[in-house]
N, CA and C atoms as an extended XYZ file, in Angstrom:
300
Properties=species:S:1:pos:R:3:atomname:S:1:resname:S:1:resid:I:1 pbc="F F F"
N       168.251     -140.328      -39.998 N   UNK     1
C       168.144     -139.059      -40.892 CA  UNK     1
C       169.341     -138.180      -40.485 C   UNK     1
N       170.100     -137.751      -41.527 N   UNK     2
C       171.362     -136.890      -41.276 CA  UNK     2
C       170.967     -135.496      -40.864 C   UNK     2
N       171.720     -135.040      -39.968 N   UNK     3
C       171.581     -133.679      -39.614 CA  UNK     3
C       172.124     -132.740      -40.735 C   UNK     3
N       171.382     -131.533      -40.816 N   UNK     4
C       171.872     -130.587      -42.039 CA  UNK     4
C       173.188     -130.022      -41.771 C   UNK     4
N       173.832     -130.057      -40.445 N   UNK     5
C       175.079     -129.354      -40.362 CA  UNK     5
C       176.138     -130.532      -40.049 C   UNK     5
N       176.023     -131.489      -40.807 N   UNK     6
C       176.990     -132.549      -40.748 CA  UNK     6
C       177.187     -133.113      -42.063 C   UNK     6
N       178.196     -134.010      -42.139 N   UNK     7
C       178.383     -134.777      -43.388 CA  UNK     7
C       179.387     -133.991      -44.362 C   UNK     7
N       179.619     -134.702      -45.617 N   UNK     8
C       180.754     -134.209      -46.419 CA  UNK     8
C       180.315     -132.962      -47.129 C   UNK     8
N       178.799     -132.829      -47.384 N   UNK     9
C       178.577     -131.511      -48.145 CA  UNK     9
C       178.724     -130.345      -47.252 C   UNK     9
N       178.449     -130.545      -45.901 N   UNK    10
C       178.611     -129.386      -45.040 CA  UNK    10
C       180.072     -129.119      -44.870 C   UNK    10
N       180.907     -130.190      -44.661 N   UNK    11
C       182.411     -129.895      -44.612 CA  UNK    11
C       182.783     -129.239      -45.853 C   UNK    11
N       182.406     -129.497      -47.016 N   UNK    12
C       182.776     -128.927      -48.347 CA  UNK    12
C       182.465     -127.392      -48.224 C   UNK    12
N       181.319     -127.103      -47.835 N   UNK    13
C       180.755     -125.632      -47.715 CA  UNK    13
C       181.662     -125.017      -46.748 C   UNK    13
N       182.022     -125.523      -45.663 N   UNK    14
C       182.933     -124.945      -44.695 CA  UNK    14
C       184.242     -124.561      -45.350 C   UNK    14
N       184.722     -125.693      -46.075 N   UNK    15
C       186.118     -125.319      -46.705 CA  UNK    15
C       186.033     -124.187      -47.744 C   UNK    15
N       184.941     -124.187      -48.454 N   UNK    16
C       184.885     -123.160      -49.485 CA  UNK    16
C       184.803     -121.732      -48.703 C   UNK    16
N       183.902     -121.724      -47.684 N   UNK    17
C       183.748     -120.420      -46.889 CA  UNK    17
C       185.089     -120.097      -46.358 C   UNK    17
N       185.860     -121.032      -45.751 N   UNK    18
C       187.162     -120.649      -45.091 CA  UNK    18
C       188.063     -120.028      -46.214 C   UNK    18
N       188.142     -120.614      -47.376 N   UNK    19
C       188.869     -120.132      -48.538 CA  UNK    19
C       188.673     -118.770      -48.879 C   UNK    19
N       187.174     -118.578      -48.967 N   UNK    20
C       186.773     -117.207      -49.478 CA  UNK    20
C       187.047     -116.195      -48.336 C   UNK    20
N       186.964     -116.625      -47.021 N   UNK    21
C       187.358     -115.583      -45.998 CA  UNK    21
C       188.804     -115.269      -46.088 C   UNK    21
N       189.687     -116.281      -46.271 N   UNK    22
C       191.153     -116.093      -46.385 CA  UNK    22
C       191.494     -115.164      -47.628 C   UNK    22
N       190.929     -115.496      -48.707 N   UNK    23
C       191.089     -114.664      -49.931 CA  UNK    23
C       190.622     -113.247      -49.560 C   UNK    23
N       189.506     -113.021      -48.965 N   UNK    24
C       189.069     -111.639      -48.742 CA  UNK    24
C       189.994     -110.981      -47.800 C   UNK    24
N       190.408     -111.717      -46.667 N   UNK    25
C       191.470     -111.120      -45.884 CA  UNK    25
C       192.838     -110.772      -46.651 C   UNK    25
N       193.171     -111.539      -47.411 N   UNK    26
C       194.476     -111.272      -48.256 CA  UNK    26
C       194.238     -110.092      -49.055 C   UNK    26
N       193.128     -110.089      -49.817 N   UNK    27
C       192.758     -108.821      -50.645 CA  UNK    27
C       192.730     -107.590      -49.892 C   UNK    27
N       192.033     -107.680      -48.612 N   UNK    28
C       191.905     -106.410      -47.784 CA  UNK    28
C       193.423     -106.005      -47.355 C   UNK    28
N       194.302     -106.941      -46.973 N   UNK    29
C       195.601     -106.568      -46.684 CA  UNK    29
C       196.345     -105.992      -47.810 C   UNK    29
N       196.209     -106.569      -49.075 N   UNK    30
C       196.806     -106.000      -50.288 CA  UNK    30
C       196.376     -104.632      -50.457 C   UNK    30
N       195.070     -104.451      -50.514 N   UNK    31
C       194.464     -103.033      -50.640 CA  UNK    31
C       194.919     -102.040      -49.704 C   UNK    31
N       195.021     -102.474      -48.511 N   UNK    32
C       195.608     -101.597      -47.347 CA  UNK    32
C       196.942     -101.149      -47.580 C   UNK    32
N       197.754     -102.206      -47.935 N   UNK    33
C       199.213     -101.749      -48.282 CA  UNK    33
C       199.379     -100.819      -49.467 C   UNK    33
N       198.503     -100.992      -50.540 N   UNK    34
C       198.431     -100.170      -51.609 CA  UNK    34
C       198.119      -98.615      -51.288 C   UNK    34
N       196.927      -98.697      -50.449 N   UNK    35
C       196.457      -97.334      -49.893 CA  UNK    35
C       197.577      -96.715      -49.121 C   UNK    35
N       198.198      -97.369      -48.392 N   UNK    36
C       199.252      -96.719      -47.519 CA  UNK    36
C       200.559      -96.117      -48.598 C   UNK    36
N       200.757      -97.039      -49.601 N   UNK    37
C       201.748      -96.568      -50.640 CA  UNK    37
C       201.369      -95.282      -51.303 C   UNK    37
N       199.938      -95.271      -51.621 N   UNK    38
C       199.542      -94.122      -52.306 CA  UNK    38
C       199.465      -92.851      -51.326 C   UNK    38
N       199.150      -93.098      -50.099 N   UNK    39
C       199.132      -92.049      -49.027 CA  UNK    39
C       200.567      -91.315      -48.946 C   UNK    39
N       201.561      -92.291      -48.951 N   UNK    40
C       203.030      -91.916      -48.850 CA  UNK    40
C       203.367      -91.036      -50.058 C   UNK    40
N       202.862      -91.659      -51.253 N   UNK    41
C       203.350      -90.933      -52.553 CA  UNK    41
C       202.734      -89.483      -52.413 C   UNK    41
N       201.419      -89.321      -52.020 N   UNK    42
C       200.750      -88.177      -52.134 CA  UNK    42
C       201.458      -87.247      -50.980 C   UNK    42
N       201.886      -87.704      -49.839 N   UNK    43
C       202.539      -86.865      -48.989 CA  UNK    43
C       203.762      -86.313      -49.436 C   UNK    43
N       204.589      -87.255      -50.121 N   UNK    44
C       205.787      -86.777      -50.806 CA  UNK    44
C       205.506      -85.662      -51.777 C   UNK    44
N       204.463      -85.773      -52.452 N   UNK    45
C       204.090      -84.692      -53.536 CA  UNK    45
C       203.683      -83.463      -52.861 C   UNK    45
N       202.995      -83.601      -51.716 N   UNK    46
C       202.582      -82.363      -50.980 CA  UNK    46
C       203.816      -81.725      -50.373 C   UNK    46
N       204.914      -82.462      -50.112 N   UNK    47
C       206.146      -81.754      -49.522 CA  UNK    47
C       206.891      -81.003      -50.661 C   UNK    47
N       206.834      -81.772      -51.891 N   UNK    48
C       207.372      -80.866      -52.874 CA  UNK    48
C       206.585      -79.681      -53.174 C   UNK    48
N       205.176      -79.894      -53.170 N   UNK    49
C       204.359      -78.563      -53.374 CA  UNK    49
C       204.641      -77.620      -52.486 C   UNK    49
N       204.881      -77.885      -51.170 N   UNK    50
C       205.198      -76.902      -50.030 CA  UNK    50
C       206.436      -76.231      -50.385 C   UNK    50
N       207.455      -76.928      -50.851 N   UNK    51
C       208.709      -76.310      -51.017 CA  UNK    51
C       208.605      -75.329      -52.323 C   UNK    51
N       207.776      -75.702      -53.213 N   UNK    52
C       207.547      -74.910      -54.528 CA  UNK    52
C       206.924      -73.526      -54.041 C   UNK    52
N       205.903      -73.563      -53.100 N   UNK    53
C       205.101      -72.508      -52.760 CA  UNK    53
C       206.042      -71.656      -51.842 C   UNK    53
N       207.023      -72.321      -51.078 N   UNK    54
C       207.950      -71.511      -50.300 CA  UNK    54
C       208.903      -70.626      -51.341 C   UNK    54
N       209.340      -71.311      -52.391 N   UNK    55
C       210.150      -70.646      -53.443 CA  UNK    55
C       209.520      -69.451      -54.125 C   UNK    55
N       208.215      -69.741      -54.457 N   UNK    56
C       207.231      -68.660      -54.986 CA  UNK    56
C       207.171      -67.379      -53.970 C   UNK    56
N       206.974      -67.808      -52.714 N   UNK    57
C       206.764      -66.775      -51.842 CA  UNK    57
C       208.211      -65.919      -51.520 C   UNK    57
N       209.199      -66.650      -51.626 N   UNK    58
C       210.536      -65.920      -51.590 CA  UNK    58
C       210.747      -64.907      -52.801 C   UNK    58
N       210.216      -65.468      -53.930 N   UNK    59
C       210.355      -64.558      -55.080 CA  UNK    59
C       209.599      -63.358      -55.020 C   UNK    59
N       208.224      -63.491      -54.462 N   UNK    60
C       207.430      -62.293      -54.312 CA  UNK    60
C       208.114      -61.420      -53.209 C   UNK    60
N       208.722      -61.929      -52.139 N   UNK    61
C       209.415      -61.163      -51.173 CA  UNK    61
C       210.461      -60.375      -51.769 C   UNK    61
N       211.275      -61.067      -52.702 N   UNK    62
C       212.404      -60.160      -53.219 CA  UNK    62
C       211.964      -59.206      -54.138 C   UNK    62
N       210.901      -59.345      -54.902 N   UNK    63
C       210.330      -58.313      -55.800 CA  UNK    63
C       209.865      -57.214      -54.790 C   UNK    63
N       209.125      -57.684      -53.650 N   UNK    64
C       208.502      -56.536      -52.813 CA  UNK    64
C       209.566      -55.659      -52.295 C   UNK    64
N       210.769      -56.123      -52.020 N   UNK    65
C       211.923      -55.287      -51.524 CA  UNK    65
C       212.295      -54.321      -52.502 C   UNK    65
N       212.033      -54.511      -53.853 N   UNK    66
C       212.358      -53.452      -54.695 CA  UNK    66
C       211.484      -52.269      -54.559 C   UNK    66
N       210.442      -52.283      -53.870 N   UNK    67
C       209.525      -51.124      -53.579 CA  UNK    67
C       208.438      -50.934      -54.499 C   UNK    67
N       208.560      -51.396      -55.701 N   UNK    68
C       207.394      -51.283      -56.753 CA  UNK    68
C       206.314      -52.289      -56.364 C   UNK    68
N       205.163      -51.591      -56.020 N   UNK    69
C       204.043      -52.417      -55.590 CA  UNK    69
C       204.360      -53.552      -54.546 C   UNK    69
N       205.088      -53.153      -53.523 N   UNK    70
C       205.552      -53.931      -52.511 CA  UNK    70
C       204.499      -54.642      -51.662 C   UNK    70
N       203.441      -53.730      -51.297 N   UNK    71
C       202.459      -54.363      -50.367 CA  UNK    71
C       201.752      -55.495      -51.302 C   UNK    71
N       201.535      -55.231      -52.612 N   UNK    72
C       200.905      -56.385      -53.266 CA  UNK    72
C       201.559      -57.690      -53.315 C   UNK    72
N       202.819      -57.494      -53.681 N   UNK    73
C       203.732      -58.724      -53.669 CA  UNK    73
C       203.840      -59.350      -52.281 C   UNK    73
N       203.989      -58.582      -51.253 N   UNK    74
C       203.888      -59.143      -49.885 CA  UNK    74
C       202.697      -59.967      -49.608 C   UNK    74
N       201.663      -59.521      -50.177 N   UNK    75
C       200.344      -60.127      -50.086 CA  UNK    75
C       200.329      -61.560      -50.755 C   UNK    75
N       200.957      -61.508      -51.945 N   UNK    76
C       201.085      -62.775      -52.783 CA  UNK    76
C       202.046      -63.686      -52.038 C   UNK    76
N       203.121      -63.141      -51.477 N   UNK    77
C       204.007      -63.981      -50.657 CA  UNK    77
C       203.244      -64.677      -49.438 C   UNK    77
N       202.557      -63.984      -48.757 N   UNK    78
C       201.800      -64.564      -47.587 CA  UNK    78
C       200.871      -65.610      -48.057 C   UNK    78
N       200.159      -65.273      -49.187 N   UNK    79
C       199.114      -66.472      -49.699 CA  UNK    79
C       200.025      -67.706      -49.918 C   UNK    79
N       201.171      -67.698      -50.651 N   UNK    80
C       202.084      -68.942      -51.019 CA  UNK    80
C       202.610      -69.367      -49.600 C   UNK    80
N       202.922      -68.576      -48.709 N   UNK    81
C       203.314      -69.185      -47.345 CA  UNK    81
C       202.282      -70.022      -46.775 C   UNK    81
N       200.965      -69.384      -46.782 N   UNK    82
C       199.863      -70.139      -46.290 CA  UNK    82
C       199.627      -71.374      -46.924 C   UNK    82
N       199.779      -71.460      -48.210 N   UNK    83
C       199.466      -72.660      -48.967 CA  UNK    83
C       200.577      -73.796      -48.700 C   UNK    83
N       201.642      -73.238      -48.423 N   UNK    84
C       202.884      -74.176      -48.027 CA  UNK    84
C       202.645      -74.809      -46.827 C   UNK    84
N       202.095      -73.891      -45.808 N   UNK    85
C       201.751      -74.543      -44.513 CA  UNK    85
C       200.660      -75.531      -44.607 C   UNK    85
N       199.633      -75.311      -45.446 N   UNK    86
C       198.551      -76.040      -45.588 CA  UNK    86
C       199.071      -77.546      -46.196 C   UNK    86
N       199.926      -77.370      -47.140 N   UNK    87
C       200.442      -78.570      -47.859 CA  UNK    87
C       201.234      -79.546      -46.713 C   UNK    87
N       201.923      -78.744      -46.070 N   UNK    88
C       202.797      -79.448      -45.070 CA  UNK    88
C       201.741      -80.191      -43.958 C   UNK    88
N       200.870      -79.520      -43.504 N   UNK    89
C       199.976      -80.109      -42.616 CA  UNK    89
C       199.295      -81.342      -43.139 C   UNK    89
N       198.717      -81.269      -44.413 N   UNK    90
C       198.181      -82.318      -45.106 CA  UNK    90
C       199.140      -83.585      -45.282 C   UNK    90
N       200.349      -83.312      -45.511 N   UNK    91
C       201.522      -84.285      -45.679 CA  UNK    91
C       201.697      -84.926      -44.457 C   UNK    91
N       201.593      -84.222      -43.350 N   UNK    92
C       201.774      -84.748      -42.028 CA  UNK    92
C       200.682      -85.782      -41.663 C   UNK    92
N       199.441      -85.253      -41.937 N   UNK    93
C       198.258      -86.090      -41.625 CA  UNK    93
C       198.405      -87.498      -42.478 C   UNK    93
N       198.666      -87.404      -43.626 N   UNK    94
C       198.841      -88.635      -44.609 CA  UNK    94
C       199.912      -89.548      -43.986 C   UNK    94
N       200.994      -88.878      -43.574 N   UNK    95
C       202.093      -89.692      -42.962 CA  UNK    95
C       201.621      -90.476      -41.831 C   UNK    95
N       200.828      -89.739      -40.854 N   UNK    96
C       200.509      -90.442      -39.713 CA  UNK    96
C       199.348      -91.591      -40.001 C   UNK    96
N       198.629      -91.348      -40.914 N   UNK    97
C       197.692      -92.241      -41.360 CA  UNK    97
C       198.405      -93.566      -41.903 C   UNK    97
N       199.369      -93.283      -42.869 N   UNK    98
C       200.065      -94.601      -43.485 CA  UNK    98
C       201.043      -95.239      -42.514 C   UNK    98
N       201.228      -94.715      -41.341 N   UNK    99
C       202.171      -95.353      -40.411 CA  UNK    99
C       201.343      -96.381      -39.406 C   UNK    99
N       200.124      -96.200      -39.557 N   UNK   100
C       199.144      -97.196      -38.783 CA  UNK   100
C       199.394      -98.745      -39.145 C   UNK   100
């Protein structure tokens, strides 16, 4: 009587399982590479956003220097500086994650 864990049928099942495992590993690696690329792209976008927020803040600061509603414009500038900092922090976190 043949043992259930031997013979050509068992070997064929092992081959199929090994091929499935290899394909799953390759798919996981491909998805990880794609996720890293997306993370880098988002980090780049956040960097652009931070630069834009800085430009907006500078514009508000220039208007505030004119004296008309200066405090209000300085507050707007501060908000945009804060948004720029947040964008830079998020971009840095994404970059660290994608370098792993």
